[in-house]
C-alpha positions in Angstrom: -84.9 -35.0 81.6 -83.4 -31.7 82.3 -83.7 -28.2 81.1 -80.9 -25.6 81.0 -80.7 -22.0 80.2 -78.9 -18.7 81.0 -80.8 -16.0 82.6 -80.0 -13.0 85.0 -76.3 -14.0 84.7 -76.6 -17.5 85.9 -76.3 -20.9 84.2 -79.3 -22.8 85.4 -80.2 -26.4 85.1 -83.6 -27.8 86.4 -83.8 -31.5 86.8 -87.4 -32.0 85.8 -88.4 -35.1 87.8 -86.5 -34.5 91.0 -87.1 -30.7 90.9 -83.5 -30.0 91.7 -82.1 -26.7 90.5 -78.5 -26.3 89.9 -76.4 -23.2 89.3 -73.5 -24.2 87.1 -70.2 -22.9 86.0 -69.5 -22.6 82.2 -67.7 -26.0 82.0 -70.4 -27.9 83.6 -73.1 -26.1 81.7 -71.5 -27.0 78.2 -70.8 -30.5 79.4 -74.4 -31.3 79.9 -74.8 -31.0 76.1 -73.0 -34.3 75.8 -74.7 -36.2 78.7 -77.9 -38.1 79.1 -79.6 -40.3 81.5 -77.1 -43.2 80.9 -74.3 -41.7 82.7 -71.3 -43.9 83.9 -68.9 -43.8 86.5 -66.0 -42.8 84.0 -66.2 -39.7 81.9 -66.9 -40.9 78.3 -64.0 -40.4 75.6 -66.6 -38.8 73.6 -67.0 -35.8 75.9 -63.2 -35.4 76.2 -62.9 -35.3 72.5 -65.8 -32.8 72.2 -64.6 -30.4 74.7 -60.8 -30.9 74.8 -60.0 -27.9 72.5 -61.4 -25.6 75.2 -60.6 -27.3 78.5 -58.0 -29.6 79.9 -58.7 -33.4 80.5 -58.1 -32.8 84.2 -60.8 -30.1 84.4 -63.1 -32.1 82.3 -62.8 -35.2 84.6 -63.1 -33.2 87.7 -66.3 -31.6 86.3 -67.7 -34.8 85.1 -67.3 -36.4 88.6 -69.1 -33.6 90.1 -72.0 -34.2 87.8 -71.9 -37.7 88.3 -72.3 -37.3 91.9 -75.6 -35.4 91.3 -76.6 -38.1 89.0 -76.1 -40.8 91.7 -78.0 -38.6 94.2 -81.1 -38.6 91.9 -80.7 -34.8 91.2 -79.7 -35.1 87.5 -81.2 -36.9 84.7 -83.5 -38.4 87.4 -86.3 -41.1 86.9 -89.9 -40.2 86.4 -91.6 -41.6 89.3 -94.9 -39.6 88.9 -96.9 -41.5 86.2 -97.9 -44.0 88.8 -100.0 -41.1 90.7 -101.8 -40.1 87.4 -105.0 -41.8 88.1 -105.2 -41.0 91.8 -107.6 -38.0 91.4 -110.4 -40.1 90.2 -113.1 -40.1 92.9 -111.6 -37.0 94.7 -114.1 -35.0 96.7 -115.2 -31.5 95.5 -113.3 -29.0 97.7 -113.9 -25.5 95.9 -116.4 -23.7 94.2 -116.8 -20.5 92.0 -120.2 -19.1 92.8 -121.4 -16.8 90.0 -123.8 -14.6 92.1 -124.1 -12.1 89.2 -124.3 -12.7 85.4 -124.2 -9.1 85.1 -121.5 -6.3 85.2 -121.1 -2.6 85.4 -118.2 -2.6 83.3 -117.8 -3.6 79.4 -114.2 -4.8 79.2 -113.3 -5.4 75.7 -111.4 -8.7 76.6 -113.8 -10.1 79.0 -114.1 -13.9 78.7 -117.6 -13.8 80.2 -119.1 -12.0 77.3 -118.9 -8.6 79.2 -120.7 -10.0 82.2 -123.6 -12.3 81.1 -121.6 -15.2 79.6 -123.7 -15.0 76.7 -126.9 -16.2 78.4 -128.5 -12.9 79.5 -128.2 -10.6 82.5 -129.3 -12.1 85.9 -128.6 -12.2 89.4 -128.4 -15.3 91.8 -131.3 -15.8 94.2 -130.2 -16.6 97.9 -131.9 -20.0 97.7 -129.5 -21.0 94.9 -126.6 -19.8 97.0 -127.9 -22.0 99.9 -128.2 -25.0 97.7 -124.5 -24.4 96.4 -123.4 -24.5 99.9 -125.3 -27.7 100.5 -123.9 -29.3 97.4 -120.4 -28.4 98.4 -120.8 -30.0 101.8 -122.3 -33.1 100.3 -119.7 -33.6 97.7 -116.8 -32.8 99.8 -116.8 -36.0 101.7 -114.4 -35.8 104.7 -112.6 -32.9 103.4 -112.9 -30.2 106.1 -111.5 -27.0 104.6 -113.6 -25.7 101.6 -113.1 -22.7 99.4 -115.8 -20.6 97.7 -115.2 -17.7 95.5 -117.8 -15.1 94.8 -117.5 -14.2 91.3 -119.4 -12.7 88.2 -119.9 -10.5 86.3 -119.7 -8.3 89.3 -120.5 -9.9 92.6 -120.9 -6.6 94.4 -124.1 -6.1 92.3 -125.6 -8.9 94.3 -123.9 -8.1 97.6 -126.9 -9.0 99.9 -126.8 -12.5 98.5 -123.0 -12.7 99.1 -123.7 -11.9 102.6 -126.8 -14.3 102.9 -124.6 -17.1 101.5 -121.8 -16.4 104.0 -124.3 -16.3 106.9 -125.8 -19.7 105.8 -122.4 -21.4 105.5 -121.3 -20.1 108.9 -124.6 -21.3 110.5 -124.2 -25.0 109.4 -120.4 -25.5 109.0 -119.6 -26.7 112.4 -122.4 -29.3 112.5 -120.9 -30.8 109.3 -117.3 -30.4 110.4 -116.4 -28.0 107.8 -114.5 -24.8 107.6 -115.3 -22.3 104.8 -112.7 -20.0 103.3 -114.3 -17.1 101.1 -112.8 -15.0 98.2 -114.4 -12.3 96.2 -113.2 -11.0 92.9 -114.3 -7.5 92.2 -113.9 -4.7 89.8 -114.3 -2.2 92.7 -116.7 0.3 91.3 -119.4 -0.5 93.9 -117.1 -0.7 96.9 -118.1 1.5 99.9 -116.8 1.9 103.3 -119.4 -0.5 104.8 -118.5 -3.3 101.9 -114.9 -2.8 102.5 -115.3 -3.3 106.3 -117.4 -6.5 105.6 -114.9 -7.9 103.0 -111.9 -7.4 105.2 -113.8 -9.1 108.0 -115.3 -12.2 106.1 -113.1 -12.8 103.0 -109.8 -14.7 103.4 -108.8 -13.2 99.9 -109.8 -10.4 97.8 -109.0 -10.1 94.0 -109.2 -6.6 92.9 -109.0 -6.0 89.2 -106.7 -3.4 87.6 -104.8 -3.3 84.6 -102.0 -0.9 85.7 -101.5 2.7 84.4 -104.6 4.8 84.0 -104.1 5.0 80.1 -103.7 1.2 80.0 -106.5 0.4 82.4 -109.1 2.7 80.7 -108.5 1.7 77.2 -110.3 -1.7 77.7 -111.8 -1.6 81.2 -114.6 0.8 80.4 -118.2 1.5 81.9 -121.3 1.1 79.6 -121.0 4.7 78.7 -117.5 4.3 77.5 -115.7 6.0 80.2 -112.7 4.6 82.2 -112.9 3.4 85.7 -109.2 4.0 87.0 -110.0 7.2 88.9 -113.0 5.6 90.7 -111.5 2.2 91.7 -107.9 3.0 92.8 -108.6 5.1 95.9 -111.2 2.4 96.9 -108.6 -0.4 96.5 -106.0 1.7 98.5 -108.6 2.0 101.3 -109.3 -1.7 101.2 -105.6 -2.8 101.2 -104.7 -0.3 104.0 -107.3 -1.7 106.3 -106.8 -5.4 105.2 -104.2 -6.2 108.0 -102.4 -9.4 107.2 -105.2 -11.1 105.1 -104.5 -11.9 101.8 -105.4 -9.9 98.7 -103.9 -9.4 95.1 -104.2 -6.8 92.4 -105.2 -8.8 89.1 -104.5 -7.1 85.7 -104.7 -8.3 82.2 -102.0 -7.3 79.7 -102.7 -7.2 76.1 -100.9 -6.3 72.8 -101.5 -2.7 73.6 -99.0 -2.8 76.7 -96.4 -5.2 76.0 -94.2 -3.0 78.4 -96.2 -4.4 81.3 -93.4 -4.2 83.6 -94.4 -0.4 83.9 -97.8 -1.4 84.9 -96.5 -3.6 87.7 -94.1 -0.7 88.9 -97.1 1.6 88.8 -99.2 -0.6 90.8 -96.4 -1.1 93.4 -96.1 2.7 93.5 -99.8 3.0 94.3 -99.0 1.0 97.5 -99.9 -2.6 96.4 -97.5 -5.4 97.1 -99.4 -8.5 95.9 -99.5 -8.0 92.1 -100.6 -10.2 89.1 -100.8 -9.1 85.5 -101.7 -12.1 83.1 -101.7 -12.3 79.4 -104.9 -11.9 77.6 -106.2 -15.2 76.1 -108.3 -14.4 73.1 -109.1 -15.0 69.5 -105.8 -14.2 67.8 -107.8 -12.1 65.1 -108.7 -9.5 67.7 -106.6 -6.4 67.7 -105.6 -6.6 71.3 -104.7 -10.3 71.2 -101.1 -11.5 71.9 -100.0 -13.1 68.6 -97.2 -15.7 68.0 -94.8 -12.8 66.6 -95.4 -10.9 69.9 -93.8 -13.7 72.0 -90.2 -12.5 71.8 -91.2 -9.1 73.0 -93.3 -10.6 75.8 -90.3 -12.9 76.9 -88.0 -10.0 76.9 -90.5 -8.0 79.1 -90.7 -10.9 81.5 -86.9 -10.8 81.7 -87.0 -7.2 82.3 -89.5 -7.7 85.2 -87.4 -10.4 86.7 -84.4 -8.2 86.7 -86.3 -5.4 88.2 -87.6 -7.6 90.9 -84.2 -8.9 91.9 -82.8 -5.4 92.1 -85.6 -4.2 94.2 -85.3 -7.2 96.5 -81.6 -6.6 96.9 -82.4 -3.0 97.9 -84.9 -4.3 100.5 -87.9 -3.4 98.5 -90.6 -6.0 98.4 -93.4 -6.5 96.0 -94.7 -9.9 94.9 -95.5 -10.9 91.3 -98.1 -13.8 91.3 -96.6 -15.6 88.1 -92.9 -15.6 89.6 -94.0 -17.4 92.8 -92.3 -20.8 93.1 -91.4 -23.1 95.9 -88.2 -24.9 95.1 -87.9 -26.5 98.4 -91.0 -28.6 98.6 -93.4 -27.6 96.0 -96.9 -29.0 95.3 -97.6 -32.5 96.2 -97.4 -35.2 93.3 -101.0 -35.2 92.4 -101.1 -31.4 92.4 -98.2 -31.3 90.0 -100.0 -33.7 87.6 -103.5 -32.2 87.8 -103.2 -28.4 88.5 -106.4 -26.4 89.5 -108.8 -29.5 89.6 -111.1 -28.1 87.1 -114.3 -30.2 86.8 -113.0 -32.5 89.5 -112.2 -30.9 93.0 -113.5 -27.5 91.7 -116.7 -26.5 89.9 -118.6 -23.4 89.2 -122.3 -22.5 89.7 -124.4 -20.2 87.7 -127.5 -17.9 89.0 -129.8 -20.6 87.7 -128.1 -23.4 89.5 -126.2 -24.8 86.6 -122.9 -26.6 87.4 -119.9 -26.4 85.2 -116.4 -27.5 85.4 -115.2 -24.0 86.1 -116.1 -20.3 85.6 -114.4 -20.4 82.1 -116.7 -23.2 80.9 -119.9 -21.3 81.9 -122.2 -21.1 78.9 -120.8 -24.0 77.0 -123.7 -26.4 77.0 -121.7 -29.6 76.2 -119.9 -29.1 79.5 -122.9 -28.5 81.7 -122.4 -31.0 84.5 -126.0 -30.8 86.4 -128.2 -28.4 88.1 -128.8 -27.7 91.9 -132.5 -27.6 91.5 -133.0 -31.1 90.1 -130.1 -32.6 92.0 -128.2 -33.8 88.9 -124.4 -34.0 88.8 -122.5 -35.8 86.0 -120.0 -38.0 87.7 -118.8 -39.5 84.4 -117.7 -36.0 83.3 -116.1 -35.5 86.6 -114.1 -38.7 86.1 -113.1 -37.4 82.6 -111.7 -34.3 84.0 -109.9 -36.1 86.9 -108.0 -38.2 84.2 -106.9 -35.0 82.3 -103.4 -34.8 83.6 -99.9 -34.4 82.2 -99.7 -38.0 81.2 -102.9 -38.0 79.1 -101.9 -34.9 77.2 -99.5 -35.7 74.4 -97.6 -32.4 74.4 -97.1 -32.4 78.2 -95.5 -35.7 78.5 -92.1 -34.9 77.5 -92.2 -31.1 78.4 -89.7 -29.8 80.9 -92.3 -27.4 82.5 -95.1 -30.1 83.0 -94.9 -30.3 86.9 -95.3 -26.5 87.1 -98.1 -25.8 84.8 -99.8 -29.1 85.3 -101.0 -29.3 81.8 -102.2 -25.9 81.4 -105.7 -24.4 81.6 -108.5 -27.0 80.4 -110.8 -24.1 79.5 -108.3 -22.5 77.2 -107.2 -25.7 75.7 -110.9 -26.5 74.8 -111.7 -23.0 73.6 -108.6 -22.5 71.4 -107.5 -26.0 70.6 -110.9 -27.7 70.8 -109.8 -30.3 73.3 -109.0 -30.2 77.0 -106.1 -32.6 76.4 -104.6 -30.5 73.6 -102.5 -27.7 75.2 -102.9 -24.0 74.0 -99.6 -23.5 72.4 -99.2 -19.8 73.2 -100.2 -20.2 77.0 -97.6 -22.9 77.2 -94.8 -20.7 75.8 -95.7 -18.0 78.2 -95.8 -20.4 81.1 -92.5 -21.7 80.3 -90.9 -18.2 80.2 -92.4 -17.2 83.4 -91.2 -20.4 85.0 -87.6 -19.7 83.7 -87.8 -16.2 85.3 -89.2 -17.6 88.5 -86.2 -20.0 89.1 -83.9 -17.3 87.8 -85.0 -15.0 90.5 -84.4 -17.5 93.2 -81.0 -18.3 91.8 -80.0 -14.5 91.6 -81.1 -13.9 95.2 -79.4 -17.0 96.5 -76.0 -15.5 95.5 
């Protein structure tokens, strides 16, 4: 299987199963339209007949021989050797957790998947004892896995910061006796950041996710406080303070673009101008009937904007300016392991979420979906059968994914979005798929353009 396209001035061909990427001249690019996985040593007469009006037989033969060499090397129309790994995730240990320390928030963002902070179940904060039980659970279920990850989430986790600190203190006090190493992340809207919190976060958190949608008028349209006011002027100086004192530790600014700002390149550039280098603006995923939702008819405009952003990034890199756009990150040299390619984030299998009441869900976006409750920390229950079902939700168990050229990069898409908008974790959310494929094309095109 191959996927070919032209972007940023290059003819690009991705060989799906080997992961090889080729930058082709025009004749090679056109010839691929007449070839398939059954290439033979000599150029077929049908290829010569189809292309002889534009190219000489000598040029066609030389081009075919070059492509045939790639074919023999397993870098063109290569075999699919991945399906045999599809069931290897069953029985994998739990290695990461989203700890919802607050089902409450001091913002009321219109597009919030968490029902503006309380996940539709009422506003509450996690007691420290639940946080400690979550650490115990993660240690128990992680088996021999040493490195464990925990993301403090909400709602807004800074509304329960004493518990955040208490959980970290507890984890650090017992990790060595269990031969574990915890890596902590916190996701915050920034309103409650203070100098002492920033100092603590920069010391203890391996990564920080800071929510900001870009330009002031864009951010303040949907990211509003309970009294209806915007938050941009409050949070931006705090983010700048945090990042300036972060050193070499990871962070990224995480935004959402909606139908209201399909020119989101301007938001990326605005955040870059604020001094932030690690950037992500993700498309809203919501009911298409809502006014801010991205609709099918918006996709061409979004695709054009991704191309505009890709071109802007290439121009900046060539001038020595650097900023990193999260969705254009791709490793074409090694990439993820085979199992990761098939399974993605590990939702419901390697990764779970825990609520303030101690309920366990496959991930933070399943919280509140009663049919997907996996257990509870207080009574010690955990649904291993559901865990196994999620382990088997891979690109070979999802009909639309099997023959999709992007399958090893999106890994079957988001299970929560699939469930919420298609009714089945194994049925890919169509809009998300199309957006992911465009981002992948742009990511590869950036690599190709910078390799010139």
